[in-house]
N, C-alpha and C positions, 0 to 999 in steps of 0.2 A: 680371864674372860675372853680375851682375843684368841687364845689358844683353843678354847672350847668352841668358839664360832668357826675357827679354821678347821677344826676336826669335823664339825657338822657339815661344812662345805665339802670336805673330802669324802665323807661317808655318803653324802647324797650322790656324788658322782660315781662312787663305787657301786651303790645300789642301782643306779641307772644302768651301769655297765653289766651288772650281774643279773638283774631281774627284768629290765625293760628292753635293752638292746636285743634285737633279733636280726639274724642275717637277712631275712626277707625284707626288713624295713630299712636296712642300712642305705641302700641306694636312694630311697625317698629323702631321708634326713640329710644325706650328703648333698643332694641336689638343692634342697631347701636352704641349707647353710650357705651354699655358693651363690644363691640368689642375692644374698646380702653382701657379697664381696665388694668392697669399695662403695657400698650404697648404690651400686649400678642400677638395680631394678627400680629403685626409688628415684634416681636421677632421670632415668628414661621416662618414667611415668610423669614426673614433674615437668620435664620439658615438653612432653606430649600435651599436657594440660595447658601449656602456655599458648598453644595454637588456636583452639576455639575461644572466642571472646567470653563465652559463658563460664568457662572453667579456668580462665587466666588467673583469677585471684587465688584459686586453689594451688595452681602451679607455683606462683610466687611465694605463697605461704610455706609450701613444702620446701622450696629451695632455700628460703631464709632459715627454716627450722633445721635443715640438713647442715647448713653452714655454721649456725650457732652450735649445734651438737658436735660437729667435727672440731670446732675450736675448743670447746670445753673438754671433750673426751680425748681426742687423738693428739691435740697439740698440748693441752695442759695436764689433765688428771693422770693419763697413762704415764707421763714422764715424771710427775711428782711422786705418785704412789710407787711406780716401778715394781709392780707385783709380778712374780714369776708365774708362768703358765702352770696349770695343774698337772699336766703330763710330765713335767720336769721334777715334780715334788712328790706326787702320790704314787707310792709303790703299787704296782699292779694295774694302774690305769693305762689302757691302750688307746691310742690315738687313731681315729678313722680317716682323718684328712692330713694334709701336709702340715709340718710345723709352722707356727705363726712367727712373724719377724718383729712383733712389737710386744709390749707388756700386756698384762691380762686385765687389769682393772682400770676403768669399767669396760664392758663389752661395747666395742665400736659398732658391730653389726646390730646389736640391740638398740643402741642409741640412735643410729641412723634410721632404723626401721620404725621406731616409735616416734621420732621427731617428725618424719614425713607422714606417718599414719595419723598421728594426732592432729597435725595441721590439716590434713585432708579430711579427717573426721569433722573438724570444726567448720570446714568450708564447703564440702560436697554434700549432696543428699545423704541422709543417714545410712541407707543401705550400702552405698559405696564406701562410706567411712568405716562401717563395720567390717566389710571385706578387707579393707586396708589394715585394720587392727588385727584381724584374724591372721593375715599373712605376717604381720610384724610379730605376733605371738609365736607363730610356727618358727620363724627365723630365730627368735630368742631361745626357744626350747631346743632348737637344733644345735646351738652352741654347747649346750650341756650334753646332748646325746653324742656328739662327735668327740667330746672330751677336751675342748680347747678353752673352756671357761668354767670358773667356779660359779655356783648359784648366786653368790654375792656380787660377782662381776656383772651378771645378767641383771640383777636387781638394780645395781648402780646405773647401768646403761639405760634401763627402763625409766628410772627417775629423771636422769638427765635428758633422755629423749622426750618424755612427756613435757618437761619444762621447755625444751627447745622448740617443740612443736607449738606450744602455746605462745612462745615469743614470736615465732614465725607468723602465726595467725594474727596476733596483736599488731605487729609491725605492718603486715599486709593491710589490715583494717585502717591503720593510720595513713598509709600511702594512698589508699583508694578513697578515704573519707575526705582528703584534701582536694580531690578532683571534682 
């Protein structure tokens, strides 16, 4: 069963490479994927939201979500699962960005993006939350497009990210309800 799922993962990546990748789109997807490097765009946004009093709760929720997601994903799961990157395993898969220096499962870019975006969705006006979720989705999809993650890596990062964003929102509510 596991071999079957791994084969589907690899086939999806090869399908993306052969049928969806287009040279004219490569620059867009490479830029989008780099927005998620180190969660930097989400950290900048979260710190910026700390400045105005009316968005401070959102900034705190996002920072907590990012921290929880990083602990679960980058500190714990990546090292326990130790999954090899797809470009090292799948014959014929070409990489569009530099080789990554950590393990593949789950996607840290996806986790960071969805932990911040979900926390912001739960604390900001809906229209801004939807914009955040849209950007998170683009970053997650970019990881497949550039060939650095399996679809199951992205799904794992998405699930951990949603959970982490929810935890950030709940903890922020707890902090601010005590005041």
